N, C-alpha and C positions, 0 to 999 in steps of 0.2 A: 247695398246687398245682404243680409244676412248671413246665405254663406253658398258653396255652390248648385243649392239647392232652390228654385224663386220658391216654395210653397214654406219658407221654416223648416226650424232645423229636425222636427219631429214626423219628416213623412220621404217621401222614397223618393229618386231619379226621377224629374217630372222630361215628361216627351223629349222637348229642348235639348237633355241632358243627354241620355234615348240617341239622340241622331245628331245630335257634336261625338257624344264615343265611339256611335259609331262611322261616320264617314273618318272619325280619327285612324278606323282598324282599319277600313277599307283603302283611304288612301296610302297609309302605310305597306297593307297589304298588295298595292300594284304597284309602290315601291321596290320593292323584295323580291317581289319578283322580277318586273326590266332587272337588277343590279343582276339577281340567280343567273338568268342569260346571259347577259350583255360583259357581268364580271366573275363571272363564274374559277373561284380561288382552287377549290376542288375537284374532277372528274370523280362522274360518281364508282362506286367497289361493286353497286349494286344495281339491277333496271331500275330504270328512276318510278317510272308503273309500279312493277314492287314496294318500289320503297313510300312512294307517296300510298299507296293504298291500302300500306298493316297502318304507317303512323295514322293514319283519318282513321284508321279503324280505331287504334288503339285509342285517338284523343275526342273520339265520340262518345266512347266509354268513360270516359273523366272529362263532357261535356253536360255528360247526366249524371256524373255523379256533382259535379256542380248541383245543377237546377233543383237537382233533389234533397238534397243532403244540406251543403249546404246555403247556400241565397233563401231558402226559409229559415236557417239559424242566426246566422248573421244578419241578414234585416233584419229580422227585431229585435235583437239586442242591438244592432248600433239608431234607429228607432227612440227605445229604451232614455236606451246614452243622451241620445241628447235631449231628449224630454228633460231629461232630471242634471240636467250639463254637469256630467258626471269627464273626470278626466284629466289631465294634466294643462293639456294645450287651452284648459278654462280659464289657467292661469295666467292665459297670456295677455297684458292689457292692449288694447288700442280691439280697431278693426276687430269684424269675424276673416273675411276673409285668409288675414295673418294668420290666422289661428288655425286653416283649412289650408292654410301653406305648411306650417307647419307640421302636420299632421299627417297628411301627404310624405314630407320628409322625414316621419318615425318610423312612418307607416313602412317607408324604400330601408330605412338599418336595421327592419326588425325586420325582416327579408330577407335579406342577407343574413342576420343569425339563423336565422329557418334552415334555411341550406347551409351551414356550414353542419349543424347541427345532424341537418339527415347524411351526412357524409361523414359526422363521427357517431353517430346512435350507427350501432348497428343494427336492429329493428328500424330502424326508418331505411338505412342506406340498401335493407336487401329491396322497396318499394322505388328508388331514386333509381336501381342499377338496373331498370330496364326504358329510362333514360341515356342514361347512356352508353348502352351494347351497342345503341345506334350507328353502324356501319361508315355511315353518312349523312354528317351536322347537314341539314338546310331546312329552310323554315317550318319544316313539318314537323321536327325534333322539336322546339319552342312544347309543341301541347300533345307531345307524345311521354302519356302523366298518367303511370298506374293510380285505375281508381282509388286503391287502397292509397295510395301516397298523400292524394286528396282529403278522404275517409281523417285518414289522419290528423290534417294539420288545421281539422273547424277548429276545433279545444287551440291550437296557437292562437289563428284568427280570429274568437273571441276575443282573448286575453289582449290583443294588441290596441282593441275597439273602442275598451273596456278598458286600459289604461290609459290607453291616450284620449281619449271623448272624439270618436269617429263620429260623424254625423252621416249618412246616405248619401248626402250627395256628394260627399267628402270621398265617401267609399267606392262608387260607382264612376268618378274625376280619379282618382289611384291604380281602380282596375283597370281605367281603360287608357292611362298612360302604363299603366308593365303587360297591357298586351303589347301594345306599340313595340315598346321596345324585344319584346322578347321577338317576335318576328321578326325584325330589326338582327339581335345581333345573332340570334342563328344560326341568317341567311348565308347561305355558300356562297358568301362578297371576299371579291378582293380589292379593296379601296387601293388608295396611294396612298405614299407610303405616311407624308408628309399630315393627310390626312384624317390619315388612320392615330396618327399620333395626338396629332391634334386635336383629336375626338374622345379619343380614349384621357386625357383628363379629368375629364368631364362625365361623359354616356362610356354607356358599356357597350364595347362596337365587336362586330363579330369577328377581327383579328384576335383578341382579349379573349369572345368564347371559344372561339375555336380551340385554343391553348388550355380550357378548361373543360373540355372534350376530348382533350390529346391523351392518348393509352400509359403515357410518361404520367407514373405514380407521381411526381415530382410540380408536373404540369397543370396534374388534372386540381392539387391542393390549389390550387391560388384564382385567382380572378372569379369571386361567388353573386357581389352583385349580379344586381337585376333592373336594375333604372341608370341608379347615377355610378359610377365610376369612384368615388373618394370614398366610400363605407371603406375599401379595396388600400387605394393611397393609407386612409387611416393606418389600416391597424395592417398595414406593411403582407399586404395580400395580390399585391397588383405586381401586372408582370403583360410587361409583351412586346418578348425576346428575339419569337418567332414570326414568323410571316405563317398567314392564316392556310397560305400553300403546299407549308411545310411540315404541317400536321396532321402525323395518324390518326387518326377521329377512334377512336372507342372503345373497350376496360381490354388485358388481356385476358383470355381464356377466354374465350367470345369471340368467334372471326371468324364461324365460320356458320357463312348464310341461312345453311340449312335448317341450323341450333333455334333461330330467331325469328321462326311465325307465332303470328298473334298469340294462337294455343302457348305454345312455351313460355312466348311475353305472362303471358296473363300468369302463369302457374310457378315462376323464378318466385319472388318473393318468398317460393313457401316448399321451393328445393331446398333434398338433403345434405346436397351438393357444396359443399367449403367457397364461400363467394367470395371473393377477391375483395379485400378491406379501398371504403373510400375513406379513412380516417383521416382528415387534415392533419400538417407538421405544423409548427411553429406559430408566432405570435398571426393571432390570431382573434383578438379580440382581445 
């Protein structure tokens, strides 16, 4: 097994990889859909139909951005890096699957760093705010990102791939795992405290991420991980001190649903209005 690709390091994801990624996404989606209805953590502030429609509209624009701008850049870069065998993982002795595993871990860690940056850097926070002003955190929020934020993330993704040495197959596997994790931890789900507490030592849980989406800045500036919770544990940004059902979701100053329509969300990063700070405080790196 040379890599997560079955045709070599310099090729894109095979049909098998695409099928596995799609199966994982659908499987987690069905689980989350069931959990949000059987174990809902918080009642909806807005109409669920209006909320879902708005989020999927913004998410559709984000998906188009990934398809038209990100993928045509990062996939050729990944193939080029794989052919030249560049990146820190190439110095790891042993089988290819071990290098792929380390690459996935490093991708997850550098995504944690990027998440802190979008909270600390004002120009990035303006775009990331679109994600945080959602009044009803659920699985659809996980895909509600401004197209501008995804565009600005492309150089970071290229740097990740280049420095780590990420092959196309490994990139596809990480993307699939991250999408599944995003669906799960953004879900409006109340897990039993014992299960939540145990899972949160390893994975980002709905309770953890609800705290990150809290209206309280002290809570927002925690739980930056996207896949493994180990990065928050390592850097002292982990907290699980409030049940998901007790968290008020959103951002102060953006509590009126009538001001959060699609058009206004798209224009939010360019508003001259003073934006609330998204800066993280404390030890985060």
